[in-house]
C-alpha positions as CSV (number, residue, x, y, z in Angstrom):
1,M,-2.5,70.9,-121.5
2,K,-4.5,73.6,-119.8
3,L,-6.4,70.9,-117.8
4,R,-3.1,69.4,-116.6
5,K,-1.9,72.8,-115.4
6,V,-5.1,73.4,-113.4
7,T,-4.9,69.9,-111.9
8,A,-1.3,70.5,-110.9
9,A,-2.2,73.8,-109.3
10,S,-5.2,72.3,-107.5
11,A,-3.0,69.5,-106.2
12,A,-0.5,72.1,-104.9
13,V,-3.3,74.0,-103.1
14,L,-4.6,70.7,-101.7
15,A,-1.2,69.7,-100.4
16,L,-0.8,73.1,-98.7
17,A,-4.2,72.7,-97.0
18,L,-3.4,69.3,-95.8
19,S,-0.1,70.5,-94.5
20,A,-1.7,73.4,-92.6
21,T,-4.3,70.9,-91.1
22,A,-1.5,68.6,-89.9
23,C,0.3,71.5,-88.2
24,G,-3.0,72.5,-86.5
25,G,-3.3,69.0,-85.1
26,D,-0.2,69.2,-82.9
27,S,-0.6,68.5,-79.2
28,K,-1.6,71.4,-77.0
29,D,0.8,73.9,-75.6
30,E,2.0,72.4,-72.3
31,G,1.9,75.7,-70.5
32,S,-1.8,76.4,-71.2
33,G,-3.5,73.2,-72.3
34,S,-7.0,72.6,-71.2
35,G,-6.8,69.0,-70.1
36,S,-8.0,66.5,-72.8
37,G,-6.9,64.8,-75.9
38,G,-3.3,64.0,-74.8
39,G,-2.3,67.6,-73.9
40,K,0.1,68.3,-71.1
41,I,0.2,70.9,-68.4
42,K,3.3,72.6,-67.0
43,I,3.2,73.4,-63.3
44,G,5.8,75.5,-61.4
45,I,7.2,74.1,-58.2
46,K,10.3,74.2,-56.1
47,Y,12.9,71.4,-56.5
48,D,14.8,71.9,-53.3
49,Q,12.3,72.1,-50.5
50,P,11.8,68.7,-48.6
51,G,8.3,68.2,-47.4
52,L,7.0,70.8,-49.9
53,G,8.6,70.5,-53.4
54,L,11.5,68.2,-53.9
55,K,13.0,66.6,-57.0
56,K,14.4,63.2,-55.9
57,P,17.4,61.5,-57.4
58,D,15.2,59.1,-59.4
59,G,13.5,62.1,-61.1
60,S,10.2,61.8,-59.2
61,F,8.7,64.6,-57.1
62,S,7.4,64.7,-53.5
63,G,6.0,67.2,-51.1
64,F,2.8,69.0,-50.0
65,D,2.9,71.5,-52.9
66,V,3.4,68.6,-55.3
67,D,0.4,66.8,-53.9
68,V,-1.8,69.9,-54.0
69,A,-0.7,70.7,-57.6
70,T,-1.4,67.1,-58.7
71,Y,-4.8,67.1,-57.1
72,V,-5.7,70.5,-58.7
73,A,-4.4,69.3,-62.1
74,K,-6.6,66.2,-61.8
75,Q,-9.6,68.4,-61.2
76,L,-8.7,70.4,-64.3
77,G,-8.7,67.2,-66.4
78,Y,-5.1,66.1,-66.3
79,K,-3.7,62.7,-65.4
80,P,-0.4,62.4,-63.5
81,D,1.5,61.4,-66.7
82,Q,0.2,64.7,-68.3
83,I,1.9,66.9,-65.7
84,E,5.3,68.4,-66.3
85,F,6.8,69.9,-63.1
86,V,9.0,72.9,-63.9
87,E,11.4,74.4,-61.4
88,T,10.4,78.0,-60.6
89,K,12.8,79.8,-58.2
90,S,11.4,82.6,-56.0
91,A,13.0,85.4,-58.1
92,D,11.4,84.1,-61.3
93,R,7.9,83.2,-60.4
94,E,6.2,86.3,-61.7
95,N,8.2,86.1,-65.0
96,A,7.4,82.5,-65.5
97,L,3.7,83.1,-65.4
98,A,3.9,86.2,-67.5
99,R,5.9,84.3,-70.2
100,G,3.4,81.5,-70.1
101,D,6.2,79.0,-69.2
102,V,3.7,77.4,-66.7
103,K,-0.1,77.2,-66.3
104,F,0.1,77.8,-62.5
105,I,2.6,77.8,-59.7
106,A,2.4,76.0,-56.4
107,A,5.7,76.8,-54.8
108,T,5.4,78.2,-51.2
109,Y,4.1,81.3,-53.0
110,S,2.9,83.7,-50.3
111,I,0.0,86.0,-51.3
112,N,0.8,89.7,-50.8
113,D,-0.4,93.0,-52.3
114,E,2.8,93.6,-54.3
115,R,2.7,90.2,-56.0
116,K,-1.1,90.6,-56.7
117,K,-0.2,93.6,-59.0
118,K,1.6,91.1,-61.3
119,V,-0.2,87.8,-60.9
120,D,-3.5,86.5,-59.8
121,F,-3.8,84.0,-56.9
122,A,-6.1,81.1,-56.1
123,G,-6.4,79.9,-52.5
124,P,-4.9,80.2,-50.0
125,Y,-4.3,76.5,-49.3
126,L,-1.9,76.7,-46.4
127,L,-1.2,79.2,-43.6
128,A,2.5,79.1,-42.5
129,H,4.5,81.5,-40.3
130,Q,8.0,82.9,-40.7
131,D,10.4,81.4,-38.3
132,L,14.2,80.9,-37.7
133,L,16.2,77.7,-38.1
134,V,19.4,77.7,-36.0
135,K,21.9,75.1,-34.8
136,K,20.7,73.0,-31.9
137,D,23.2,74.7,-29.4
138,S,22.5,78.2,-30.7
139,K,21.6,80.9,-28.2
140,I,19.4,82.7,-30.7
141,S,15.8,82.5,-29.5
142,E,14.3,85.8,-30.5
143,A,14.5,87.8,-33.7
144,T,16.4,90.6,-31.9
145,D,19.2,88.2,-31.1
146,L,20.1,88.3,-34.8
147,N,21.7,91.8,-34.5
148,G,25.3,91.4,-35.6
149,E,24.7,87.8,-36.8
150,K,24.6,86.4,-40.3
151,L,21.1,85.7,-41.5
152,C,20.4,83.7,-44.7
153,S,17.4,83.6,-47.0
154,V,16.8,83.1,-50.7
155,T,17.1,85.7,-53.5
156,G,13.7,87.0,-54.3
157,S,12.2,86.1,-50.9
158,T,11.1,88.8,-48.5
159,S,11.8,86.8,-45.3
160,A,15.3,88.1,-44.4
161,Q,14.4,91.7,-45.3
162,N,11.3,91.6,-43.1
163,V,13.4,90.4,-40.1
164,H,16.0,93.0,-40.8
165,D,13.5,95.9,-41.1
166,D,11.2,94.9,-38.2
167,F,13.4,93.2,-35.6
168,A,17.2,93.2,-36.3
169,P,18.5,96.2,-38.3
170,K,22.1,95.2,-37.6
171,A,21.7,91.6,-38.9
172,Q,24.0,90.8,-41.8
173,L,21.8,89.6,-44.7
174,K,23.1,86.8,-46.9
175,Q,21.1,85.8,-49.9
176,Y,21.7,82.5,-51.6
177,G,20.1,80.9,-54.7
178,G,18.2,78.2,-52.9
179,Y,17.3,77.1,-49.4
180,S,19.5,74.0,-49.6
181,E,22.4,76.4,-49.9
182,C,21.3,78.3,-46.9
183,I,21.0,75.1,-44.8
184,A,24.5,74.0,-46.0
185,G,25.7,77.4,-44.9
186,L,24.1,77.0,-41.5
187,Q,25.7,73.6,-41.1
188,S,29.2,74.9,-42.0
189,G,28.9,78.0,-39.9
190,A,28.9,80.4,-42.8
191,V,25.6,81.8,-41.5
192,D,24.1,81.8,-38.0
193,A,20.4,81.4,-38.9
194,V,18.1,80.7,-41.8
195,T,14.8,82.4,-42.0
196,T,11.7,81.5,-44.1
197,D,8.4,79.8,-43.5
198,D,8.2,77.3,-40.6
199,S,6.9,74.7,-43.0
200,I,10.0,74.9,-45.2
201,L,12.4,74.9,-42.3
202,A,10.7,71.9,-40.7
203,G,11.1,69.9,-43.9
204,F,14.8,70.5,-43.9
205,A,15.3,69.9,-40.2
206,A,13.6,66.5,-40.6
207,Q,16.0,65.3,-43.3
208,D,18.1,62.3,-42.3
209,K,21.4,64.1,-43.1
210,Y,20.4,67.1,-40.8
211,K,18.4,65.3,-38.2
212,G,19.3,66.4,-34.7
213,Q,21.6,69.3,-35.9
214,F,19.0,72.1,-36.0
215,K,16.0,73.5,-34.2
216,L,13.2,75.8,-35.0
217,A,13.1,78.9,-32.8
218,G,9.3,78.6,-32.6
219,L,8.6,82.2,-33.6
220,K,5.6,83.4,-35.6
221,L,7.1,86.5,-37.2
222,S,4.5,86.7,-39.9
223,N,1.5,85.0,-41.5
224,E,2.3,83.4,-44.9
225,N,-0.9,82.6,-46.9
226,Y,0.3,80.2,-49.6
227,G,-1.6,80.7,-52.8
228,I,-1.4,79.2,-56.3
229,G,-0.1,81.8,-58.8
230,V,-1.9,82.2,-62.1
231,K,-1.2,84.5,-65.0
232,K,-2.7,88.0,-64.4
233,G,-6.2,88.2,-65.8
234,D,-6.8,84.4,-66.1
235,T,-9.9,84.5,-63.9
236,A,-11.4,81.3,-65.3
237,T,-8.4,79.3,-64.1
238,V,-8.4,80.9,-60.7
239,N,-12.0,79.9,-60.2
240,K,-11.4,76.3,-61.3
241,I,-8.4,76.0,-58.9
242,N,-10.4,77.5,-56.0
243,A,-13.1,74.9,-56.6
244,A,-10.5,72.2,-56.7
245,L,-8.9,73.4,-53.4
246,E,-12.3,73.4,-51.7
247,K,-12.9,69.9,-52.8
248,M,-9.5,68.8,-51.6
249,V,-10.3,70.0,-48.1
250,S,-13.9,68.6,-48.1
251,D,-13.0,65.1,-49.2
252,G,-10.1,64.7,-46.8
253,S,-7.3,64.8,-49.3
254,W,-5.8,68.0,-47.9
255,Q,-5.4,66.6,-44.4
256,K,-4.0,63.4,-45.8
257,A,-1.3,65.4,-47.7
258,V,-0.5,67.4,-44.6
259,D,0.0,64.3,-42.5
260,A,2.1,62.6,-45.1
261,N,4.5,65.5,-45.7
262,F,4.7,67.3,-42.4
263,G,4.0,64.6,-39.9
264,P,7.5,63.2,-39.8
265,A,8.9,66.6,-38.8
266,S,6.3,67.0,-36.0
267,Y,5.2,70.3,-37.6
268,K,2.0,71.6,-36.1
269,N,0.1,73.1,-39.0
270,E,-2.7,75.5,-38.9
271,P,-6.2,74.3,-40.0
272,A,-7.0,74.4,-43.7
273,P,-7.6,78.1,-44.6
274,K,-10.8,79.1,-46.3
275,V,-10.4,80.0,-50.0
276,G,-10.4,83.7,-50.4
277,V,-9.7,84.5,-46.7
278,I,-6.2,86.0,-46.1
279,V,-5.0,86.0,-42.5
280,K,-3.1,89.3,-41.9
């Protein structure tokens, strides 16, 4: 009888051990997987920026940021089918990294001192410039022309505030949830101009539904060094991404991605920036 009790107890212990082992064998966390054995990686991108980060009606993704993120993920050990792209809007990028929702973010994420207090950056991988998008017949050609006009940008972005503070203190700032909303407002006349990086604006202006309606003012109001955001303190991942970006430039993949995504808009990009070099 005593032997049977011991055996039953042992069986229970064995069952618990097997159960614990099975739980430990689950697939890797998708936000922070290391890239082997069927794990996945979550990468933050924009969903509404043609030419940079766009979710298409069939559920696929396109754009320069998408191509860069896919290349980097491959260098980290992930195949395309192991990547899960997560929408990260401008106002939530730092929080998404802090929460561990994503491993890294490639989403027109300009490197600046304030953001570096909260996240670490790899790169830069593109140098863009802040510009204005206006209607084709608009008389706005300089930033100072925005005084008294309605200027749109996206919540969490610094673009409109920069223009207001530095060039047009009487501009009426309008903040929408996404750039597609700003562009729709420009089309309807709800706003007079949209400001953000020239790369983003060029992508929208080249869309078939907007083609011929808008124009870039051609201003270089700022230098925007696009970096890949990583959770603060994750130096190892930053170093791996930097190595991937250097390889992307050296093997020609960077230029190929630029031509594929910006070429149709006749966007004149700057040369590939050097990793670790910020253009002020």
